[in-house]
LOFIPA-267437 format. One record per residue (C-alpha): x, y, z; residue in three letters. Coordinates in pm, whole numbers, plus 50000, padded with zeros to 5 digits. Example, Ala and Ser with C-alpha at 12.3 -4.5 7.8 and 13.67 -1.06 7.14 Angstrom:
LOFIPA-267437
<x->51230	y->49550	z->50780	rest->Ala>
<x->51367	y->49894	z->50714	rest->Ser>
END
This chain:
LOFIPA-267437
<x->85028	y->27502	z->85124	rest->Pro>
<x->84698	y->27643	z->85238	rest->Gly>
<x->84441	y->27459	z->85446	rest->Ile>
<x->84315	y->27150	z->85268	rest->Gly>
<x->84589	y->27169	z->85003	rest->Val>
<x->84832	y->26881	z->84979	rest->Gln>
<x->85175	y->26943	z->84829	rest->Lys>
<x->85268	y->26658	z->84591	rest->Val>
<x->85614	y->26607	z->84446	rest->Ala>
<x->85650	y->26575	z->84070	rest->Ala>
<x->85751	y->26233	z->83936	rest->Pro>
<x->86119	y->26166	z->83980	rest->Ser>
<x->86372	y->25903	z->83886	rest->Gln>
<x->86450	y->25845	z->84253	rest->Ala>
<x->86086	y->25759	z->84321	rest->Gln>
<x->86083	y->25535	z->84014	rest->Gly>
<x->86377	y->25320	z->84119	rest->Ala>
<x->86134	y->25032	z->84168	rest->Thr>
<x->85951	y->25089	z->83836	rest->Leu>
<x->86063	y->24809	z->83607	rest->Ala>
<x->86016	y->24804	z->83234	rest->Gly>
<x->86196	y->24680	z->82928	rest->Ser>
<x->86223	y->24701	z->82552	rest->Ala>
<x->86277	y->24384	z->82349	rest->Thr>
<x->86336	y->24362	z->81974	rest->Gln>
<x->86059	y->24136	z->81843	rest->Thr>
<x->86133	y->24157	z->81470	rest->Gly>
<x->86363	y->24329	z->81225	rest->Thr>
<x->86161	y->24652	z->81253	rest->Ser>
<x->85972	y->24621	z->81585	rest->Thr>
<x->86050	y->24690	z->81949	rest->Leu>
<x->85811	y->24578	z->82226	rest->Ala>
<x->85793	y->24789	z->82542	rest->Phe>
<x->85660	y->24609	z->82851	rest->Thr>
<x->85611	y->24702	z->83216	rest->Ala>
<x->85418	y->24570	z->83515	rest->Pro>
<x->85088	y->24754	z->83556	rest->Ala>
<x->84823	y->24785	z->83822	rest->Ser>
<x->84700	y->25103	z->83654	rest->Ser>
<x->84818	y->25311	z->83356	rest->Trp>
<x->85171	y->25309	z->83212	rest->Val>
<x->85314	y->25543	z->82947	rest->Asp>
<x->85634	y->25495	z->82747	rest->Val>
<x->85826	y->25803	z->82632	rest->His>
<x->86079	y->25735	z->82357	rest->Tyr>
<x->86289	y->25888	z->82081	rest->Thr>
<x->86448	y->25726	z->81777	rest->Val>
<x->86795	y->25853	z->81683	rest->Asn>
<x->86742	y->26168	z->81892	rest->Gly>
<x->86429	y->26268	z->81697	rest->Gly>
<x->86095	y->26393	z->81822	rest->Asp>
<x->85974	y->26244	z->82150	rest->Ala>
<x->85678	y->26004	z->82133	rest->Gln>
<x->85452	y->25927	z->82430	rest->Thr>
<x->85223	y->25625	z->82413	rest->Val>
<x->84985	y->25475	z->82670	rest->Arg>
<x->85062	y->25103	z->82701	rest->Leu>
<x->84781	y->24848	z->82672	rest->Arg>
<x->84719	y->24676	z->83007	rest->Ser>
<x->84624	y->24310	z->83043	rest->Ala>
<x->84674	y->24065	z->83328	rest->Gly>
<x->84903	y->24277	z->83545	rest->Gly>
<x->85134	y->24391	z->83267	rest->Ser>
<x->85125	y->24654	z->82996	rest->Ala>
<x->85273	y->24656	z->82647	rest->Ser>
<x->85314	y->24852	z->82326	rest->Tyr>
<x->85503	y->24757	z->82010	rest->Thr>
<x->85671	y->25029	z->81806	rest->Ala>
<x->85726	y->24960	z->81436	rest->Gly>
<x->85904	y->25113	z->81140	rest->Gly>
<x->86248	y->25080	z->81297	rest->Leu>
<x->86564	y->24968	z->81120	rest->Lys>
<x->86901	y->24817	z->81202	rest->Lys>
<x->87122	y->25063	z->81389	rest->Gly>
<x->86835	y->25280	z->81520	rest->Asp>
<x->86901	y->25401	z->81874	rest->Val>
<x->86585	y->25411	z->82086	rest->Val>
<x->86602	y->25602	z->82414	rest->Glu>
<x->86306	y->25534	z->82643	rest->Tyr>
<x->86160	y->25561	z->82992	rest->Arg>
<x->85830	y->25474	z->83155	rest->Phe>
<x->85586	y->25672	z->83369	rest->Thr>
<x->85334	y->25474	z->83575	rest->Ala>
<x->85072	y->25536	z->83839	rest->Trp>
<x->85174	y->25402	z->84181	rest->Asp>
<x->84835	y->25332	z->84340	rest->Ala>
<x->84985	y->25260	z->84683	rest->Ala>
<x->85149	y->25603	z->84704	rest->Arg>
<x->84892	y->25784	z->84482	rest->Gln>
<x->85165	y->25940	z->84268	rest->Val>
<x->85306	y->25902	z->83916	rest->Ala>
<x->85661	y->25765	z->83904	rest->Val>
<x->85924	y->25759	z->83629	rest->Asp>
<x->86171	y->25483	z->83551	rest->Ser>
<x->86533	y->25557	z->83480	rest->Val>
<x->86608	y->25629	z->83113	rest->Pro>
<x->86738	y->25336	z->82905	rest->Arg>
<x->86864	y->25277	z->82553	rest->Thr>
<x->86801	y->24999	z->82301	rest->Ala>
<x->86982	y->24958	z->81970	rest->Val>
<x->86808	y->24778	z->81686	rest->Met>
<x->87008	y->24482	z->81550	rest->Arg>
END
């Protein structure tokens, strides 16, 4: 990089190894995504391999959450989180995970 330019790595799963988050079925058609948050957190998810959705989670009291609706039994939801790591001043990704609606 040139003078005064800092090279920053893109978010990676290796950096995100400490980024925790989960998805919990909260009703017959809803799935709640939650993650710890000191800043912003996004969830990226697909349902049954369809179009990707990205949603900014709502932060409150050190955690962030979003509830997805319109799901049905047997739906396969693949998801991961991206969050701002204020200590390292970089965005980090979680590892991808899968939830199946019951």
